[in-house]
Each structure stands twice: as structure tokens, then as C-alpha cells.
C-alpha positions as CSV (number, residue, x, y, z in Angstrom):
1,M,-19.0,24.6,41.9
2,G,-19.2,26.7,45.0
3,G,-16.2,28.0,46.5
4,S,-15.1,25.6,49.2
5,A,-12.1,24.6,51.3
6,S,-14.0,21.1,51.9
7,L,-13.7,20.3,48.1
8,D,-10.0,21.5,47.9
9,E,-9.1,19.3,50.6
10,C,-10.8,16.3,48.9
11,G,-8.7,16.9,45.8
12,I,-11.8,17.1,43.4
13,L,-10.7,20.2,41.4
14,P,-7.9,18.4,39.6
15,L,-10.4,15.6,38.5
16,L,-12.6,18.2,37.4
17,R,-10.2,20.2,35.4
18,S,-8.8,16.8,33.8
19,G,-10.9,17.6,30.5
20,D,-13.3,14.7,31.0
21,Y,-16.0,17.1,32.2
22,T,-17.5,20.6,31.3
23,F,-16.4,22.2,34.3
24,L,-17.4,26.0,35.1
25,D,-14.0,26.9,36.7
26,R,-14.4,30.1,38.7
27,Y,-10.7,29.7,39.8
28,A,-9.4,29.2,36.3
29,P,-6.1,31.0,36.0
30,G,-6.6,34.8,34.7
31,I,-10.1,34.7,35.0
32,K,-11.6,38.4,35.5
33,A,-14.4,39.1,38.1
34,Q,-17.0,39.7,35.2
35,Q,-16.2,36.2,34.0
36,V,-16.5,34.9,37.5
37,E,-19.9,36.4,37.9
38,E,-21.0,34.8,34.4
39,V,-19.7,31.6,35.8
40,F,-22.0,32.1,38.8
41,R,-24.8,32.4,36.6
42,Q,-24.2,29.8,34.3
43,S,-24.1,27.5,37.4
44,F,-27.8,27.6,37.4
45,F,-28.1,25.6,34.2
46,A,-25.4,22.9,35.1
47,D,-26.4,19.1,35.3
48,S,-24.6,19.0,38.6
49,Y,-23.5,21.7,41.2
50,L,-20.6,20.5,43.9
51,C,-20.2,22.6,47.1
52,S,-20.1,22.1,50.8
53,S,-22.2,23.3,53.7
54,N,-21.3,25.5,56.7
55,A,-23.5,23.3,58.9
56,V,-25.8,20.2,58.9
57,T,-28.0,19.8,61.9
58,E,-28.8,16.3,63.6
59,N,-32.2,16.7,62.1
60,G,-30.7,17.0,58.6
61,E,-31.2,20.7,58.0
62,L,-28.7,22.5,56.0
63,Y,-27.6,25.9,57.2
64,N,-25.5,28.0,54.9
65,M,-24.3,31.6,54.8
66,D,-22.9,33.4,51.7
67,G,-21.6,36.8,50.7
68,N,-22.8,36.8,47.0
69,A,-25.7,34.2,47.4
70,N,-24.4,32.4,44.3
71,R,-23.9,29.1,46.2
72,V,-27.1,29.3,48.2
73,A,-29.0,30.2,45.2
74,A,-27.7,27.3,43.1
75,M,-28.4,25.0,46.0
76,T,-32.0,26.2,46.2
77,F,-32.9,26.2,42.5
78,G,-31.1,25.8,39.3
79,P,-28.8,22.8,38.8
80,K,-30.5,19.4,38.2
81,S,-28.4,17.7,40.8
82,V,-26.7,19.4,43.9
83,I,-23.8,17.4,45.7
84,L,-22.5,18.4,48.9
85,V,-19.4,17.0,50.4
86,V,-19.5,17.7,54.4
87,G,-17.0,17.0,56.9
88,Y,-18.2,15.5,60.3
89,N,-17.0,18.7,62.0
90,K,-19.9,20.5,60.4
91,V,-22.6,18.5,62.1
92,V,-24.2,20.3,64.8
93,R,-27.1,19.8,67.2
94,D,-29.6,22.4,65.9
95,L,-29.9,25.7,64.2
96,A,-28.8,27.8,66.9
97,E,-25.6,25.8,66.8
98,A,-25.4,26.1,63.1
99,E,-25.6,29.9,63.1
100,R,-23.0,29.8,66.1
101,R,-20.8,27.9,64.0
102,V,-20.7,30.2,61.1
103,Q,-20.2,33.2,63.2
104,E,-17.3,31.7,65.5
105,V,-15.6,29.3,62.8
106,A,-16.7,29.4,59.2
107,A,-17.0,33.1,58.5
108,P,-13.8,34.3,60.3
109,A,-11.8,31.3,58.5
110,N,-13.3,31.9,55.1
111,A,-12.9,35.7,55.3
112,K,-9.3,35.2,56.2
113,R,-8.9,32.6,53.1
114,L,-10.4,34.9,50.9
115,G,-8.5,37.8,52.0
116,C,-11.5,40.0,52.9
117,K,-10.7,43.1,54.6
118,T,-13.2,42.4,57.5
119,P,-13.0,42.7,61.2
120,C,-13.4,38.7,61.4
121,A,-10.5,38.1,59.1
122,A,-8.1,40.3,61.1
123,T,-9.4,39.2,64.5
124,G,-10.9,35.9,64.1
125,V,-14.1,37.0,65.7
126,C,-17.4,37.9,64.1
127,V,-18.8,41.3,65.1
128,D,-21.7,41.5,62.7
129,C,-19.8,44.0,60.8
130,K,-21.4,46.4,58.1
131,S,-18.3,46.1,56.0
132,D,-18.7,46.1,52.1
133,A,-16.5,43.1,52.2
134,R,-18.8,41.2,54.6
135,I,-19.3,37.6,53.5
136,C,-22.2,37.0,55.9
137,C,-25.0,38.6,53.7
138,T,-27.4,35.7,52.8
139,A,-28.4,32.9,55.3
140,V,-30.5,30.0,53.9
141,I,-32.0,26.8,55.9
142,H,-32.8,24.0,53.6
143,R,-35.3,21.8,55.5
144,R,-36.7,19.7,52.6
145,Q,-36.2,19.7,48.8
146,R,-39.2,19.1,46.6
147,V,-37.5,17.3,43.9
148,K,-36.6,14.0,45.3
149,G,-32.9,13.1,45.1
150,R,-32.0,16.5,43.8
151,I,-29.6,17.4,47.0
152,K,-27.4,14.7,47.9
153,V,-25.2,15.0,51.1
154,I,-22.1,13.0,51.4
155,L,-20.9,13.1,55.1
156,V,-17.2,12.3,55.3
157,G,-15.9,10.9,58.5
158,E,-13.0,13.3,59.0
159,A,-12.9,17.0,59.4
160,L,-13.0,19.1,56.0
161,G,-13.0,22.9,55.5
162,F,-14.2,25.5,58.0
């Protein structure tokens, strides 16, 4: 599972932790950084990968920006199935608006949520910083998926996440 305020707000985590599923839990109590990195790697072999998207254009393109790139990498290749839960607040007109949304809304809010020591976490404004703690390192645009049905987008009729 990718780090996601949207999934947290949906209440999916308790269900995944119920014991009915094999869940690679990057947020497990007491997990160490090295173990989290191993969870990132194991995610490529998962049957299903759950996450959200930073933005979805009216044409159906997915725009995502990551710091470690584990989420965008898993979305691109690896897991047999990728399920994105996306609130209507993330639907944008085009890719230019998607990039603006990440810079003005998603990145500052996520940097603050994660406790990053970046200018955007402190001020709420992206300045295209060069900080080692920067969470805007890898941008990926999904226009199409060759494996039919691999990526499923669930659009939710309410605001979710950042």
C-alpha cells in the first residue's frame, strides 16, 4: 500500500490489518526504516497494490509525484492489480492543472503530514526546493496501461486526501 491520506480517511487500514489478508504494513508499530524499505521492495510482488493519485485529468490521465518513487514504481510495474481510491477533489482539467495541484495543494500538505523539514511544509507554498527531505522527486504520468484491467480507479464522490 502506498502512503495515502485518502486511504486513511476511507478506513481501509483497519480492514487490511484484520488478519484476513497478507498485508505489507509500512506503518506497523515499531517498524524500522530498513524494514519499510523492504516493504517497498516486496510490494512489487503483491497481488494487489492500494494507493491514491495526486491528480486525475478529465481525459483519464493519472499524474503522480513521489519522493522515494516506491508508489509510482509499483503503479507502473510489479503488482498484478493496482487499485486507486481517488476523491473528486483530485479531478483536474489537464496535466498543467495536475502539476499545479501537486505544487499548491498535495505536496505542501503531504510534507507537513510527514513532518518533512522542507520550505513547503513550513509555509504551505512550493518553492521547488533542493532539500534532501524534498518529496517532489519523481513525476509519472499514466496515459494508458498495456495490461487490460490492471489499474482500477475508484472515483469517490467526496473530497479525500490532499
